[in-house]
N, C-alpha and C positions, 0 to 999 in steps of 0.2 A: 475579354475584347470591348476598348473604351468605345470604339465609335461602329457605331455598323457599316456606314459607307461614305469613303470620300472620292469627288470627283475631280476629275483634272480634262478642263478644256483646251484641247492642244499642247498636251502635256509630254511631247517624247523630243521636247530641247533640254537643254542642261538642269534648269530648275525645274522644269518636269520631271526628270529620272533623278534630280534628289529627293524633291516631294516623297514622290511615289514609297524610296525607301526609310525616307522615314514616317512615315506611315504605316508603312510595311506590316511593322509590329503591331501596330494599335488599332488597327479594323480589322474589323472583317474580310473589305475589300476593298479593292483601291481602284480605280477603273478609268483608262484613259481615253476620251476621245482624242481619234486619230482618222487621220488621212489613210495612215500607212497600218498594215495589218499585221499583228508581234503575234511572238510565240506569249500565251502565259507563264509568266514569274510567278509560283505560288499564286496568292490570292493577290495581283498584278493582274486585271488583266485588260486590254485592246478592243474598244468598239468601235465600227466604222464608221465616220462620217463628213461630211463634208464643210460642213460649216455655215452651212447655206439652206438646208431644207431637214423639215423633221422627218426624224422615221426612229427604227426601235430603237435608236438610244435615248429615247425622253426616257423610257423606264427606267432607261440607272441615276434618271435627279430623283425615283419619288423616296422620299422618307433619307435622302442622305444629310449628314452631316455638315457635308460644306462643298462646296461645287468655290473651286479655281479657276477664274477662265486664265488661259495665259497666251492665244491666239494672237499671234501678231506678226510678216515679216521682219525680215533681221534688219533694221535698221542700216543696217553697219553697209551700204552702201551708194551712189551714186544717186544725187536727189534727182533724175529725168524724169520727164514726168508719165514714164510706163511707170516705175520707180516708185513714185509721190502714190499715184492710181493704186498699183496695190499693194502700199503699204499703210493705208487707207483704210480700201478694202476688209485687207484681213480684218484689219481691229472690229470693224464698224460690224460688218456684215456677221460674224457669230457671235457679237454680244448681242445684238438685235434680236435677233433667231432666240440667242437661250433667255432673253427676255419676254419675248412672247410663250416660252412655252414655259415660263415657270408662271406665267399671267393665268393660266388653265388652267394648274396642277391643284389636287385637293391635298394633296400631301406633299409639297414645295423643298427642297433643299432648306436647314434653316439659319444657313450663313450661305451668300454669296462672293465672293474676294473678288475683285477683278485687278489686273497686277495691269498698274499703269506704269508711268515715269514722274523723277523727281525736275525730269527734263522739262516738265511745265511752265515754272519759274523763268523766270528774267536775268541775263546774265546778271553774278550778284560778286561783287570784290568789297562793297561798301556796309552791309551789313546781311547778316543772319535772314536767309525766307521761309517763314514756317506757315502751317494751315491756316491761321489768325491772322498776319501782316505781309503773306507774302503778294509780291507780284508777279502777276502772268505777266509772260512776255510776250514776243512777237518772232513771229519766221513759220516755216515750215514744221516742223517738231514740234514745237506750241502750236499750231495750229491740227495737230493730230489726236494732242493729246487732251484739249477743249473737245472735239467730236469725238474723243471715244469716250471720256467720260460724261459727256452728255449725253451719247445715246445710253451710256450705262444704268444712270438716274434716270431718263425718259419714259420707262415702265413703272406699272404700279405696283409691288413686288409684296403686299400686304401680308404676305406672313412668310416671306423673306429676309432676312437682314443683311445691306447690300455695302461693302468699302470698296473701298477706288483707291488701291495701298499704290500711293507715289513710290514706284521701289526705286534706294539709290544705285550705284553700279554695284555686282554682288562680287566679290571675292570668294573665292573657294577653290580647292585641289585640281577638280579634272574638266574647267573647260572656264569660258568667259574670258573678262580684263585677263584676273590674274597670270596664270601662264602665258596669255602676249607680251606683258608688261617685265615678266618675268626674263624670257623670251630678247628681249631688246636689252640687258641688262646683263645678261649670257654672254653677249655678243660686243659687249665693250660700249652698248648703246644707250644706256641707262639713265641717263641725264635728261636734266629738266627738257618739257616737251614748249615747244613758243617758250616766252617768260619766265615759266615757273610758278609765277605767281595765282593762275587762277585755281580755286576751290573745288575741290575733289571730293562729292558726299557716296560714302562708301561702303557697305554692311559686308557682313562676314555672312557666309553663305546659314552657317548656325546657327545665327539672330532672325536672320529674312524666315528658318521652318518652323522654329519655336515660338517666335512671332502669329504667322498662323492657328496654330494651337492655341494660342493662348489667347489670342481672339473670339472664338468659339465660345471660350470663359465667360465671355466681356457682352452679354447682356445688351449694359448698355451704350454699346459704344458704332455707331454707321457712321457714314458718311465719306470723306475724305480721311485720308490717314497717310504721314509720310512714312516712311518705313529707312532708313538714314540713319548710320549710327548717332549717337550724339557728338562725337570725336570727331567732325571736317578737319582735315587737309589738304595742303595747298601743294600741289602736283610736283615741285619742285621738293619736298617731304616725302609725300610719299612714295615718291621714285629712289631716293638715299638712303630712305628707310628698307626700299626693297635691297638692293645694293649689300646694305649694311648687313641685315640679315642673314644674304646666302657667302658674306662674304667676296663680294668683290667689291674693289677698291677705287676703281674711276667711274663716270659713265659718259659718254659724247653727246652733250647737248644737241636738241633739234631746233632751227630757230623756225619762225615760219614760216615761212618764207620754202625752207625744205619739207614740213611737211606739207604744204600745200601742192607741190612737187610729187613725193611720194604718194597720198590719199587719191591723186589721178593716176598715178600708175595702180594702185591698187585697190582703187573702184570705191572709194569712199567718199569721206567728207570729215574735214579737218576740226568741224562746228563741236564731234564727236570726243578730242581733247582739247578745245582751244578754252571752250567755252565752261566762264565759271559758276557751277553748280553747286550756290555754297546756301544748303537745305538745313534743316532741324527736323527731328522730330515728335514735337513738342507734345500733342495728344499723346502720344503710347507714353511718353514720360510724364506727363501730368496724369495719369491714369497707375501709373507702378508697372509698364512693362522694366523687366530687367536685362539687358543686357547683358549681355557674354562678352562681349567684343568689345568692348564704347571705348579702346587704343589701337589704333591705323599698328603700330609695332607687336603689339601682343597677336593681332589679328595674323597678321604673315610669318612671324614665329611659330604660329600653330600652324598656316596652310602648312609651312615649310617643313613644319614635323618627319610631313611622306615627303621625300621632294617627289616634283614632278618631272 
């Protein structure tokens, strides 16, 4: 086996599950730190933690090859004061705790990846945003990302390399954004959302998995990296691609005013749909990472090769 131990903090969500399955055949053990107990699945096992206090779980970090922190309340909700406080605390508190524990360790993880968000950049329709020339935006979701990353880099982990991985919208088979967009298309609602001109910075789930492993080997890389496909597309192109690949000839558009009503009904924010995220993975491509899915049509066809 290639790796001794992979640790996934907050790894019971969609991305945590696919990461655990990806590393299962490659590691002696995969440890998920979670608030909920779960039966072991081969070499995948869960250790309880609350994300705020030290405990027996700390031992799992000793000599780990990789720690990936996935903690964070889902932002798919209304931005009430209560929800905003929970969104921030669910990211900052576990990150602070992990940093405090790692600082004291004799044999800490070799690499710590904090999964953050490409939404930290401003609404961009004029030019793409990368790690060197991108502009940080404003508003609540950007403030969350800024606090999150500041907390992450504030600790001194001399023997643990740290990467803040600014993730785009992950497209995959089992959960996340893609099944929801596909369902809209199936019911004839898969047209453009808003004016359809907003950019979508997406990434196939397999490229996320491959990227985390590739980063273990790239000892010179640290800091902030964008993890998005090199071919971002506009919303109307993405929706048309899904309709075409599934064989659906039309899709009713959803104007912004209708999205506002729908978002209020289902308890979310239109920013998640209407913000233009035009983000490029400059540091990944500059250092030679090869995307398996750089074209959105190829990614959609691969995902649909197993029908949802």
